[in-house]
C-alpha positions, 0 to 999 in steps of 0.5 A, a space after each residue: 379852079 383856083 388851085 389850077 390857076 395858082 399852079 399855072 401861075 407858079 409855073 409861069 413865075 418860075 419860067 420868067 424868074 431870073 436865072 439866079 432864082 431859078 438856079 437856087 440850090 434845092 438841097 444841101 448837096 447842091 449848096 455851094 460854099 460855106 464849108 466852114 459851117 455846112 461841111 460834112 460833120 459841121 453842126 448846122 449840117 447835122 442839125 438840118 439833117 436831124 430836123 433839129 434846127 433851133 433859132 438861127 440868125 444867118 448874117 453875111 453880105 448879099 449873094 452868099 446863100 442866106 435865103 437859099 439856106 433857109 429854103 433848104 431848111 424849109 424843104 427838109 423839115 417836118 415842121 411848118 415853114 412860113 416866111 416874111 420879108 421885114 421890108 414889107 411886113 408889119 406887126 399885124 402880119 407878124 401877129 397873124 403868123 404867130 397866131 397860126 403857129 400857136 393854133 398848129 402847135 395846140 391842135 396838131 403839135 406841129 412846130 413852125 419855122 418862121 423865116 424873116 428875111 432882112 430881119 434887121 429892117 424890123 424896128 424895135 417895136 416889131 422885134 419886141 413883138 416877136 420876142 415872147 413867141 420865140 421865148 416860149 417856143 411858139 415859133 422857131 426863128 430863122 432870120 437873115 440879115 446883111 448887117 451885124 446882128 449884135 448891133 441891128 437885132 434885139 439883144 434878147 433875140 440874139 441871145 436866144 439864137 445861134 448865129 452863123 456868119 456866111 462869107 463871100 463865095 470863093 472863086 472856085 465856088 463861083 466857078 461851080 455855079 457858073 458851070 452849073 448854069 451853063 450845063 443845066 438844061 432845065 433851069 439854066 442854059 444847058 438847052 441853048 448853044 452858049 459858049 463862054 470864053 475863059 477870059 470872059 469867065 475869069 472876068 465874071 468871077 473876078 468882078 462878082 466879088 464873091 456874090 453869086 447873085 451878081 455873077 448869075 445876073 451878069 451871065 443872064 444879061 450877057 446871054 439874053 442880050 447877045 444874038 447868035 452867030 451864023 452857026 446859031 451859037 451865042 458866044 460870050 467873049 471878054 468884051 461882052 462880059 465886061 459890058 454885062 458887069 462893068 463895075 464891081 459892086 462895092 458893098 458899103 452901107 454908111 450905117 452898117 458893118 461895111 461902113 465900120 469895117 472899111 474905116 477900121 481897115 483904113 485906120 489900121 492900114 495907116 497905123 501899120 504904115 502901109 500906104 498901098 492898103 491905105 489908098 485902097 481902103 480910102 478909094 473904096 470909101 470914096 467910090 461907095 460915096 462916103 463923106 470925105 469930112 468923116 474920113 478927115 475926122 478919123 484921120 485927125 484922130 489917127 494923127 493924135 492916137 497913132 502918130 502923136 509926138 513922133 511927128 507933131 506935124 501930122 495933125 497940122 498936115 491933116 488939118 491943112 488938107 481938110 481945109 484945102 478940101 473944103 476950098 476946092 471941093 470934089 473931084 479935085 479935093 481927092 488930092 488933099 484927101 489922098 495926101 493926108 492919108 499918105 502922110 499919115 501912112 508914111 509918118 513915124 508912129 507912136 501911141 505915147 499920148 495914151 499916157 494921158 489916160 493913165 494919168 486920168 486913172 490915177 486922178 480917179 484912184 489916188 486919194 491924196 492929190 494935194 499940190 506940193 507946197 513949193 508949186 503953190 501960188 505964193 502971191 496969196 498965202 506965201 508969207 503965212 503958210 510958206 506956199 511957193 517956198 523952195 520952188 526952183 525957177 528952171 530958166 535959171 539953170 543950165 538947159 532950162 531944167 532943174 531936178 525938182 518934184 512936180 507930182 503930188 507926194 502920193 504919186 512920186 515916181 509915177 511915169 505916165 508918158 513913155 516917149 517912143 524911140 522914133 521921130 520927134 519924140 525919139 530925140 527927147 527919149 534919151 534926155 528924158 530917160 536920163 533926167 527921170 533916172 537921176 530923180 529915181 536914183 537919188 534916194 537909192 544912191 544915198 547909201 553910196 554918198 552917206 554910207 550905210 551908217 547915215 542912210 539907214 534908219 527906222 521905217 517912217 512915212 515922213 522919212 520916205 517923203 524926206 528922201 523924195 524931197 532930197 531926191 529932187 535936189 540930188 537928181 541933177 547932181 547925180 546925173 552930172 556925176 554919171 557923166 563924169 564917171 563915163 567920160 572918155 569911154 570908147 564904146 563898141 556897139 557889141 560891148 557887154 557891161 556888168 554893173 555891180 551892186 546897182 541900186 538904180 538904172 543911173 549907171 546903166 543908161 550909157 551902155 544901154 544907149 551906146 551898146 545896143 547889140 551887146 547887153 547889160 547885166 546888173 547884179 542886185 544885193 537886196 530884194 528892195 533894190 531888185 524891186 526898184 530896178 524892175 520897176 525902172 526897167 518897165 520904162 525901157 524897151 523889153 529887148 534893150 532892158 538889162 538882165 537883173 541877177 540877184 546875188 548874196 554879196 557874202 557868197 562869192 562864186 555864185 555869179 559865175 554859175 549864173 552866167 552862160 558858158 563862155 560869157 565875158 564882159 568888156 566893161 566891169 563897173 560899179 559905184 562903191 560895189 564892195 561897201 560893207 564887205 570884209 577884205 577877204 570877201 571883196 578880194 574873192 569877188 575881184 578874182 571871180 570878176 577877173 575871170 569874167 573880163 574879156 581880153 579888152 575889158 575895162 574896169 570903172 569903179 567909183 568910190 564915194 563917201 562922206 568926209 563929214 558925219 552929222 557931228 562933224 558937219 554940225 561942228 563945222 556949221 557952228 564954227 562958221 562966222 555968224 553962227 548962233 552965239 548961244 551955240 558957240 558959248 556952249 563949250 560942252 557941246 563943241 567938245 562933244 561934237 569934236 570928240 564924236 567927229 573923230 570917231 565918225 572918221 572910222 565909222 564912215 569907212 565902210 569900203 576898201 580904199 582906192 589904194 587897196 583896190 589899186 593894189 589888188 587889181 595890179 596884182 592881177 595884171 591890171 594897169 590902174 588910173 585914179 582920179 579923185 575930187 571933192 564935192 560940197 553939198 548941203 543937207 537940210 536939217 529938219 525933223 525927218 533928218 533928226 529922227 533918222 539919226 537919233 530915234 531909238 534903234 537908229 544906226 547912228 544913235 547906236 554908235 553914239 552910245 558906244 562913246 557918249 553917256 546918256 547925258 552927253 547924248 542928250 546934249 548933242 541931241 539938243 544941239 541938233 534941235 537948236 539948228 533945225 530948219 538950217 542946213 548942214 555942210 557936207 563934203 563927199 570924196 569921189 575916187 574914179 578907178 579905171 583899169 586896163 589889162 597890161 
């Protein structure tokens, strides 16, 4: 009798069940949607057909078929199927099911599929209690959850299960279900005279938002609450449909996937400068009851991470809007909330503040981080250790800036902050780029100032640090030299520039800035120069970065072969580009370059060279008033220095003269203008400089050995050692040649 009563109870339950439950698909053929995982030939469909379903976790929003799919598996498997709802069940219920499954397996060899609905609602202890039985195969788990299983389900369970994500149903899939509900006489309304207008159907499909249960519940409410008209037909029009499903259900759990996905979409819309999308996701969060203070916190983060110094006011605006919200509350507080979002969406964007994290990596990775001596506090140990000596006070210089090093020696040349081109920081980009280029160029350009004889020397760590210190002092001077070199240039945005034998980007800054639609090609003589330039190019936008063309300066003719057919240049420039080349070589280069010049091309060449070598500089220093009496009394030293200085005049001549270049260009029908000027400098005479000139194998020492004997060289060395920690005078002679076609 109990079976009879149970059977009758099941019949009554089915008759009174909601429409959505009555219309659950009973087979894969009836199942609608999820073609990506259940379509013909798909893995899950094949597994169900073959009764080889393993541990599964089905996750997705409500009303997309998770429970229905589990029931289809139950009806098609030969295994025993049992189910629990994690909201109602506890560890005791779980143990009962596991024990029954164990006995079925041991006595009858029958597998058990255990379906757990809302599996994420099991706490940690309950999930841990299930894990051993899933591991040993006593039960095969099929879990269903609306949350992300990677966050809400035991990682061990997740790793032993295959995850399938079910998506919201498409409108065409919902329409199939709607038509089935109206046509099915057994489980739906096929046996009743129900008419649904197209407008009402479209409204139900639209507002359901991919949720089949929501759609069928709305249809059921509309039918059951509407009386038949005089002809006995239940007519569902748009007005009734709107009353049946007045508001789209906003899927939003403040601790779940929808919460994090929606705020993620909101922040990415701000980052992508899409104000419409930002307002939509903001409205969705507000409608779902999200705490506006949480939204303001995330907008403050976005103001720093995604906008930063492109618009420093972004942080101020969001903070002010947050304060206004606290003062006025809801609902009027929605105005400052929307204002902050729209300001961020419309602001210029930059993520340059991420440079801080690059600096943080360097702090953790760099071993030597000593504060440079000139930056140390001079108030305590300055007299004893020289702390603070050499520091240059920026406010004492033009533009309140002076080139000097501020990073530890091990990090010289590192760049952490790369300002964007937009907004407030965009105005700084050009100035900062020029200053950095001047600092980086100083050591590289030393060969042009000193000549190859005086700039070469043995590889030595102390020498490298000496060059870095020189670079700090030279940066400002070189930047001024760059400005004078390009003075009077008439740019066109489409101009193309060829820079010859460059050692740094210093001479490319102006064409890169003024000719964005043209291009810059830099020829590179050595692998070291190429490596240095590639490192500097990383600081530039990839689209504006110059092309680098390695060339062997002793083999003219290769440049034309590397060019695109018909490629020509409006600017042919270089600083001492033919240094060290024999006359026949630089003349051949001139002829080749002449063929690469466009009809309106202009030459700009800067020839720089020292007027004093080390011996000449020391002789001039000793001749000044106040020089050491001991040094002045050493007639032998002075005579040796004067003799060497005469030879240095020929040693320092390592490039064609302005007169030679002018004659060669005029012979090719160029009109040449020439400007010359001298520049007075000082050079620190320290141990590094001394070793650079006099260590065995140094180029300068090799030249000395051609004019002096060992005793005389020792006398000269002693003279230099006597002036260590002093400063040698130096004078550079610059010639700027500007040539136009006649």
